[in-house]
Structure formats: C-alpha cells, structure tokens
A tleap script that builds the chain and sets N, CA, C and O, in Angstrom:
source leaprc.protein.ff14SB
mol = sequence {
  NMET THR THR SER THR TYR SER ILE SER GLY
  MET THR CYS GLY HIE CYS VAL SER ALA VAL
  THR ALA GLU LEU TRP ARG LEU PRO GLY VAL
  GLY ALA VAL GLU VAL ASP LEU ALA ALA GLY
  THR ALA THR VAL THR SER GLU GLN PRO LEU
  ASP GLU ALA GLU VAL ARG ALA ALA VAL ASP
  GLU ALA GLY TYR GLU LEU ALA CASP
}
set mol.1.N position { -29.207 -3.339 -41.103 }
set mol.1.CA position { -29.586 -4.089 -40.022 }
set mol.1.C position { -28.276 -3.458 -39.232 }
set mol.1.O position { -27.125 -3.184 -39.573 }
set mol.2.N position { -28.866 -3.386 -38.278 }
set mol.2.CA position { -28.323 -3.262 -36.689 }
set mol.2.C position { -28.181 -3.653 -35.868 }
set mol.2.O position { -29.350 -3.843 -35.530 }
set mol.3.N position { -27.243 -4.232 -34.615 }
set mol.3.CA position { -27.130 -5.028 -33.841 }
set mol.3.C position { -26.534 -3.814 -32.970 }
set mol.3.O position { -25.587 -3.055 -33.176 }
set mol.4.N position { -27.821 -3.972 -31.501 }
set mol.4.CA position { -27.054 -3.875 -30.045 }
set mol.4.C position { -27.389 -4.769 -29.054 }
set mol.4.O position { -28.164 -5.723 -29.113 }
set mol.5.N position { -26.465 -4.206 -27.777 }
set mol.5.CA position { -26.254 -5.366 -26.841 }
set mol.5.C position { -26.592 -4.976 -25.515 }
set mol.5.O position { -25.643 -4.642 -24.805 }
set mol.6.N position { -27.460 -4.953 -25.141 }
set mol.6.CA position { -28.383 -4.877 -24.000 }
set mol.6.C position { -27.851 -5.851 -22.659 }
set mol.6.O position { -27.546 -7.038 -22.775 }
set mol.7.N position { -27.807 -4.952 -21.172 }
set mol.7.CA position { -27.513 -5.884 -20.033 }
set mol.7.C position { -28.992 -5.859 -19.059 }
set mol.7.O position { -29.650 -4.972 -18.515 }
set mol.8.N position { -29.080 -7.169 -19.167 }
set mol.8.CA position { -30.111 -7.546 -18.082 }
set mol.8.C position { -29.908 -7.871 -16.905 }
set mol.8.O position { -28.895 -8.504 -16.608 }
set mol.9.N position { -30.823 -7.508 -15.990 }
set mol.9.CA position { -30.951 -8.159 -14.733 }
set mol.9.C position { -31.719 -9.234 -13.888 }
set mol.9.O position { -32.904 -8.932 -13.747 }
set mol.10.N position { -31.491 -9.967 -13.514 }
set mol.10.CA position { -32.666 -10.911 -12.851 }
set mol.10.C position { -32.233 -12.255 -13.680 }
set mol.10.O position { -32.660 -13.224 -13.053 }
set mol.11.N position { -31.721 -12.555 -14.553 }
set mol.11.CA position { -32.072 -13.716 -15.000 }
set mol.11.C position { -31.397 -14.616 -14.306 }
set mol.11.O position { -30.397 -14.137 -13.770 }
set mol.12.N position { -31.590 -15.863 -14.096 }
set mol.12.CA position { -30.694 -17.057 -13.398 }
set mol.12.C position { -31.234 -18.610 -13.978 }
set mol.12.O position { -31.198 -19.476 -13.104 }
set mol.13.N position { -31.655 -19.003 -15.140 }
set mol.13.CA position { -31.746 -20.248 -15.389 }
set mol.13.C position { -32.402 -19.801 -16.914 }
set mol.13.O position { -32.798 -18.670 -17.194 }
set mol.14.N position { -32.410 -20.835 -17.700 }
set mol.14.CA position { -32.597 -21.557 -18.962 }
set mol.14.C position { -34.259 -20.669 -19.495 }
set mol.14.O position { -34.447 -20.243 -20.634 }
set mol.15.N position { -35.397 -20.561 -18.202 }
set mol.15.CA position { -36.374 -20.537 -18.461 }
set mol.15.C position { -36.035 -18.836 -18.891 }
set mol.15.O position { -36.309 -18.391 -20.006 }
set mol.16.N position { -35.427 -18.050 -17.844 }
set mol.16.CA position { -34.798 -16.866 -18.032 }
set mol.16.C position { -34.949 -16.300 -19.186 }
set mol.16.O position { -35.748 -15.435 -19.544 }
set mol.17.N position { -33.940 -16.972 -19.876 }
set mol.17.CA position { -33.530 -16.668 -21.440 }
set mol.17.C position { -34.222 -17.067 -22.390 }
set mol.17.O position { -33.849 -16.593 -23.463 }
set mol.18.N position { -35.631 -18.177 -22.489 }
set mol.18.CA position { -36.685 -18.526 -22.595 }
set mol.18.C position { -37.234 -17.101 -22.928 }
set mol.18.O position { -36.938 -16.590 -24.008 }
set mol.19.N position { -38.198 -16.305 -21.831 }
set mol.19.CA position { -38.838 -15.632 -21.755 }
set mol.19.C position { -38.254 -14.321 -22.230 }
set mol.19.O position { -39.172 -13.618 -22.653 }
set mol.20.N position { -37.190 -13.777 -22.315 }
set mol.20.CA position { -36.563 -12.698 -22.675 }
set mol.20.C position { -36.352 -12.631 -23.893 }
set mol.20.O position { -36.416 -11.552 -24.483 }
set mol.21.N position { -36.064 -13.762 -24.499 }
set mol.21.CA position { -35.950 -13.665 -26.198 }
set mol.21.C position { -37.369 -14.081 -26.654 }
set mol.21.O position { -37.697 -13.654 -27.761 }
set mol.22.N position { -37.850 -14.492 -26.295 }
set mol.22.CA position { -39.782 -14.330 -26.630 }
set mol.22.C position { -39.966 -13.084 -27.129 }
set mol.22.O position { -40.044 -12.679 -28.289 }
set mol.23.N position { -40.037 -12.412 -25.838 }
set mol.23.CA position { -40.653 -10.801 -25.909 }
set mol.23.C position { -39.365 -9.966 -26.912 }
set mol.23.O position { -39.699 -9.234 -27.844 }
set mol.24.N position { -38.331 -10.134 -26.661 }
set mol.24.CA position { -37.600 -9.459 -27.691 }
set mol.24.C position { -37.942 -9.761 -29.157 }
set mol.24.O position { -38.189 -8.846 -29.943 }
set mol.25.N position { -37.953 -11.124 -29.537 }
set mol.25.CA position { -38.560 -11.352 -30.581 }
set mol.25.C position { -39.920 -10.707 -31.302 }
set mol.25.O position { -40.033 -10.371 -32.480 }
set mol.26.N position { -40.574 -10.660 -30.606 }
set mol.26.CA position { -42.259 -9.885 -30.209 }
set mol.26.C position { -41.995 -7.973 -30.926 }
set mol.26.O position { -42.931 -7.213 -31.175 }
set mol.27.N position { -40.748 -7.690 -31.076 }
set mol.27.CA position { -40.701 -6.396 -31.184 }
set mol.27.C position { -40.611 -5.843 -32.558 }
set mol.27.O position { -40.194 -6.750 -33.278 }
set mol.28.N position { -40.798 -4.849 -33.188 }
set mol.28.CA position { -41.160 -4.872 -34.561 }
set mol.28.C position { -39.707 -4.481 -35.598 }
set mol.28.O position { -39.109 -3.406 -35.640 }
set mol.29.N position { -39.521 -5.287 -36.093 }
set mol.29.CA position { -37.577 -5.352 -36.964 }
set mol.29.C position { -37.143 -5.988 -36.548 }
set mol.29.O position { -36.145 -6.153 -37.249 }
set mol.30.N position { -37.067 -7.001 -35.323 }
set mol.30.CA position { -36.335 -7.735 -35.110 }
set mol.30.C position { -35.445 -8.725 -35.682 }
set mol.30.O position { -35.205 -9.410 -34.688 }
set mol.31.N position { -34.934 -9.136 -36.442 }
set mol.31.CA position { -34.268 -10.251 -37.028 }
set mol.31.C position { -33.879 -11.348 -36.423 }
set mol.31.O position { -34.125 -12.471 -36.863 }
set mol.32.N position { -33.052 -11.050 -35.052 }
set mol.32.CA position { -32.447 -11.966 -34.174 }
set mol.32.C position { -32.321 -11.480 -32.761 }
set mol.32.O position { -32.502 -10.346 -32.317 }
set mol.33.N position { -31.848 -12.974 -31.939 }
set mol.33.CA position { -31.791 -12.442 -30.969 }
set mol.33.C position { -30.755 -13.127 -30.135 }
set mol.33.O position { -30.713 -14.324 -30.416 }
set mol.34.N position { -30.397 -12.979 -29.745 }
set mol.34.CA position { -29.173 -14.199 -28.786 }
set mol.34.C position { -29.105 -13.557 -26.996 }
set mol.34.O position { -28.625 -12.486 -26.622 }
set mol.35.N position { -29.701 -14.539 -26.232 }
set mol.35.CA position { -29.366 -13.867 -25.021 }
set mol.35.C position { -28.582 -14.988 -24.441 }
set mol.35.O position { -28.618 -16.205 -24.619 }
set mol.36.N position { -27.736 -14.068 -23.559 }
set mol.36.CA position { -26.468 -14.854 -23.223 }
set mol.36.C position { -26.910 -14.512 -21.584 }
set mol.36.O position { -27.070 -13.477 -20.936 }
set mol.37.N position { -27.032 -16.287 -21.242 }
set mol.37.CA position { -27.142 -16.253 -19.018 }
set mol.37.C position { -25.537 -15.496 -18.688 }
set mol.37.O position { -25.401 -14.285 -18.865 }
set mol.38.N position { -24.576 -16.219 -18.281 }
set mol.38.CA position { -23.602 -16.401 -18.088 }
set mol.38.C position { -23.172 -14.679 -18.536 }
set mol.38.O position { -22.270 -14.413 -17.740 }
set mol.39.N position { -23.314 -13.919 -19.078 }
set mol.39.CA position { -22.495 -12.570 -19.493 }
set mol.39.C position { -23.681 -11.984 -19.026 }
set mol.39.O position { -23.367 -10.913 -18.508 }
set mol.40.N position { -25.523 -12.262 -18.922 }
set mol.40.CA position { -26.413 -11.292 -18.740 }
set mol.40.C position { -26.669 -10.131 -19.654 }
set mol.40.O position { -26.734 -8.946 -19.327 }
set mol.41.N position { -26.790 -10.594 -20.714 }
set mol.41.CA position { -26.823 -9.800 -21.811 }
set mol.41.C position { -27.638 -10.442 -22.646 }
set mol.41.O position { -27.908 -11.634 -22.501 }
set mol.42.N position { -28.298 -9.394 -24.000 }
set mol.42.CA position { -29.047 -10.077 -24.856 }
set mol.42.C position { -28.235 -9.032 -26.406 }
set mol.42.O position { -27.544 -8.016 -26.335 }
set mol.43.N position { -28.493 -9.473 -27.115 }
set mol.43.CA position { -27.591 -8.633 -28.388 }
set mol.43.C position { -28.995 -9.430 -29.519 }
set mol.43.O position { -29.556 -10.509 -29.709 }
set mol.44.N position { -28.991 -8.013 -30.002 }
set mol.44.CA position { -30.368 -8.074 -30.858 }
set mol.44.C position { -29.768 -7.570 -32.204 }
set mol.44.O position { -28.776 -6.868 -32.404 }
set mol.45.N position { -30.737 -8.184 -33.145 }
set mol.45.CA position { -30.190 -7.736 -34.623 }
set mol.45.C position { -31.511 -7.488 -35.264 }
set mol.45.O position { -32.441 -8.288 -35.366 }
set mol.46.N position { -31.436 -5.949 -35.782 }
set mol.46.CA position { -33.030 -5.871 -36.233 }
set mol.46.C position { -32.810 -4.630 -37.712 }
set mol.46.O position { -31.736 -4.245 -38.173 }
set mol.47.N position { -33.748 -4.371 -38.018 }
set mol.47.CA position { -33.805 -3.844 -39.440 }
set mol.47.C position { -33.084 -2.344 -39.139 }
set mol.47.O position { -32.291 -1.788 -39.900 }
set mol.48.N position { -33.597 -1.788 -37.735 }
set mol.48.CA position { -33.093 0.113 -37.681 }
set mol.48.C position { -33.435 -0.399 -36.364 }
set mol.48.O position { -34.255 -1.188 -35.894 }
set mol.49.N position { -32.224 0.567 -35.827 }
set mol.49.CA position { -32.372 0.902 -34.570 }
set mol.49.C position { -33.368 1.004 -33.732 }
set mol.49.O position { -34.369 1.530 -34.219 }
set mol.50.N position { -33.467 0.555 -32.205 }
set mol.50.CA position { -34.937 -0.167 -31.564 }
set mol.50.C position { -34.903 0.909 -30.759 }
set mol.50.O position { -33.960 1.694 -30.653 }
set mol.51.N position { -35.879 0.943 -30.222 }
set mol.51.CA position { -35.702 2.516 -29.005 }
set mol.51.C position { -36.174 1.348 -27.542 }
set mol.51.O position { -36.991 0.472 -27.259 }
set mol.52.N position { -34.885 2.177 -26.896 }
set mol.52.CA position { -35.105 1.460 -25.702 }
set mol.52.C position { -36.123 1.594 -24.777 }
set mol.52.O position { -36.325 0.891 -23.787 }
set mol.53.N position { -36.679 2.441 -25.127 }
set mol.53.CA position { -37.389 1.955 -24.006 }
set mol.53.C position { -38.595 1.162 -24.538 }
set mol.53.O position { -39.456 0.885 -23.703 }
set mol.54.N position { -38.840 0.641 -26.172 }
set mol.54.CA position { -39.546 -0.830 -26.274 }
set mol.54.C position { -38.918 -1.706 -25.570 }
set mol.54.O position { -39.525 -2.591 -24.967 }
set mol.55.N position { -37.234 -1.546 -25.544 }
set mol.55.CA position { -36.900 -3.045 -25.151 }
set mol.55.C position { -36.811 -2.558 -24.192 }
set mol.55.O position { -36.817 -3.652 -23.627 }
set mol.56.N position { -36.684 -1.567 -23.020 }
set mol.56.CA position { -36.741 -2.297 -21.768 }
set mol.56.C position { -38.559 -2.598 -21.264 }
set mol.56.O position { -38.970 -2.982 -20.169 }
set mol.57.N position { -39.089 -2.370 -22.097 }
set mol.57.CA position { -40.987 -2.783 -21.867 }
set mol.57.C position { -40.931 -4.032 -22.152 }
set mol.57.O position { -41.739 -4.684 -21.490 }
set mol.58.N position { -39.891 -5.040 -23.346 }
set mol.58.CA position { -40.049 -5.764 -23.492 }
set mol.58.C position { -39.668 -7.151 -22.323 }
set mol.58.O position { -40.170 -8.214 -21.959 }
set mol.59.N position { -38.321 -6.218 -22.035 }
set mol.59.CA position { -37.288 -6.962 -20.823 }
set mol.59.C position { -38.516 -7.261 -19.912 }
set mol.59.O position { -39.021 -8.331 -19.570 }
set mol.60.N position { -38.844 -5.915 -19.622 }
set mol.60.CA position { -39.900 -5.838 -18.422 }
set mol.60.C position { -41.113 -6.706 -18.443 }
set mol.60.O position { -41.755 -7.034 -17.445 }
set mol.61.N position { -41.331 -6.998 -19.505 }
set mol.61.CA position { -42.866 -7.829 -19.637 }
set mol.61.C position { -42.481 -9.476 -19.241 }
set mol.61.O position { -43.344 -10.264 -18.851 }
set mol.62.N position { -41.065 -9.831 -19.410 }
set mol.62.CA position { -40.573 -10.641 -19.721 }
set mol.62.C position { -40.387 -11.244 -17.928 }
set mol.62.O position { -40.384 -12.444 -17.656 }
set mol.63.N position { -40.253 -10.210 -16.944 }
set mol.63.CA position { -40.284 -10.251 -15.874 }
set mol.63.C position { -38.686 -10.029 -14.818 }
set mol.63.O position { -38.315 -10.303 -13.676 }
set mol.64.N position { -37.949 -9.154 -16.464 }
set mol.64.CA position { -36.482 -9.050 -15.547 }
set mol.64.C position { -36.411 -7.530 -15.930 }
set mol.64.O position { -37.468 -6.907 -16.024 }
set mol.65.N position { -35.075 -6.836 -16.181 }
set mol.65.CA position { -34.350 -5.406 -15.682 }
set mol.65.C position { -33.622 -5.446 -16.948 }
set mol.65.O position { -33.053 -6.409 -17.461 }
set mol.66.N position { -33.757 -3.966 -17.468 }
set mol.66.CA position { -32.853 -3.696 -18.655 }
set mol.66.C position { -31.917 -3.017 -17.400 }
set mol.66.O position { -32.496 -2.283 -16.599 }
set mol.67.N position { -30.552 -3.261 -17.257 }
set mol.67.CA position { -29.804 -2.626 -16.728 }
set mol.67.C position { -28.889 -1.485 -17.343 }
set mol.67.O position { -28.042 -1.555 -18.234 }
set mol.68.N position { -29.373 -0.304 -16.509 }
set mol.68.CA position { -28.570 1.123 -16.716 }
set mol.68.C position { -27.612 1.022 -17.289 }
set mol.68.O position { -26.918 2.014 -17.511 }
savepdb mol mol.pdb
quit
C-alpha cells in the first residue's frame, strides 16, 4: 500500500469534498480517500502509486484543479 497527499485548489464546501472523493475512489486500486477541506488536500491510499495524470484527470472531472 502507498499513501499520497495532493493539494487541490477551488474546494469551498462539503459538496466539493464529496465530488473530489467520489472521483478519486473511481481510480483503480484506491483503498481509501480522505479529503481535508480546510487544508485543501486529498490523501489517497492505493495498492500501487497512482499516475499523477490520472489523479489530475479525476480532480478535473470533479470540477477542481490539482495544485502544482
């Protein structure tokens, strides 16, 4: 298992957290997702390291942006 934390910009409410969480859960091998609205981060635990392009696409699909 591997755990990675990503900074996400644009989240402002609980709906944002739900949308990002749902999209990240759809990535293959994800075992846990924890989105912290106050910190603007998402911590993802997965079987293998995730491809950053896939994470970026999932966050984009939710309507937000992976911060660089």
